[in-house]
C-alpha positions in Angstrom: 185.2 186.7 136.8 183.3 187.8 140.0 184.6 186.7 143.3 182.4 187.0 146.4 183.5 186.5 150.0 180.8 186.2 152.6 181.7 186.1 156.3 179.2 184.4 158.6 179.1 183.7 162.3 176.3 181.4 163.2 174.9 181.0 166.7 177.0 178.4 168.6 173.9 176.2 169.1 172.9 176.5 165.5 176.1 175.5 163.8 174.8 172.1 162.6 171.7 173.7 161.1 173.9 176.4 159.5 176.2 173.8 158.0 173.2 171.8 156.6 171.8 175.0 155.0 175.3 176.1 153.8 176.1 172.8 152.2 172.7 172.6 150.5 173.3 176.1 149.0 176.9 175.4 148.0 176.3 172.0 146.4 173.4 173.3 144.4 175.3 176.5 143.4 178.1 174.4 142.1 175.7 172.9 139.6 174.9 176.3 138.0 176.6 176.8 134.7 177.9 180.2 135.6 179.3 179.2 139.1 182.9 178.3 138.8 183.6 177.7 142.5 181.7 177.7 145.8 183.7 176.8 148.9 182.6 176.8 152.6 185.5 177.8 154.8 185.9 177.5 158.6 188.1 179.9 160.5 191.1 178.2 162.0 191.4 180.2 165.2 187.7 181.0 165.8 185.7 177.9 164.8 182.2 179.5 165.0 183.3 181.8 162.1 182.8 180.7 158.5 183.1 182.2 155.1 181.9 181.4 151.6 184.3 181.9 148.7 182.2 182.0 145.5 183.4 182.6 141.9 181.1 183.3 139.1 181.7 183.7 135.3 180.3 187.2 135.3 177.6 189.5 136.8 174.9 187.7 134.8 175.8 184.4 136.5 175.6 186.1 139.9 172.1 187.4 139.0 171.1 183.9 137.8 172.3 182.4 141.1 170.2 184.9 143.0 167.1 183.6 141.2 167.5 180.0 142.2 165.4 178.1 144.7 168.4 177.1 146.9 169.4 180.8 147.2 165.8 181.7 148.1 165.9 179.1 150.8 169.3 180.5 152.1 167.8 184.0 152.3 164.7 182.7 154.1 166.6 180.7 156.7 169.9 182.3 157.4 168.8 185.2 159.6 167.5 182.9 162.4 170.9 181.0 162.4 173.4 183.8 162.5 174.8 185.4 165.6 175.9 188.7 164.0 175.0 190.2 160.6 176.9 188.6 157.8 179.1 190.7 155.5 180.0 190.2 151.9 182.5 191.7 149.5 182.7 191.5 145.7 185.9 191.4 143.8 186.8 191.2 140.1 189.8 189.3 138.8 192.8 191.5 138.0 195.5 188.9 137.4 195.6 186.6 135.6 193.9 188.8 133.1 190.7 187.2 131.8 191.7 188.6 128.4 195.2 187.1 128.2 
């Protein structure tokens, strides 16, 4: 499995627009056959900070996600809403072993 953590800090005056865009992307992503999880998280101590926790079956599922209309909309609209550049990290499951 592929796990992706995206950290995002929208502009304070754009949080509602960010949340609309984020929930649109997340809800549609969860409908994809290769998407196993897509959570939107809000930082407890710094409310303008958010993260996505995404889990995909494999790299092909990530590539399929990146070809969807909702992902294209995300890419078109997020730049104008964020306060600082977003970051993202990819992880692969170690344990539990996907082969166990």
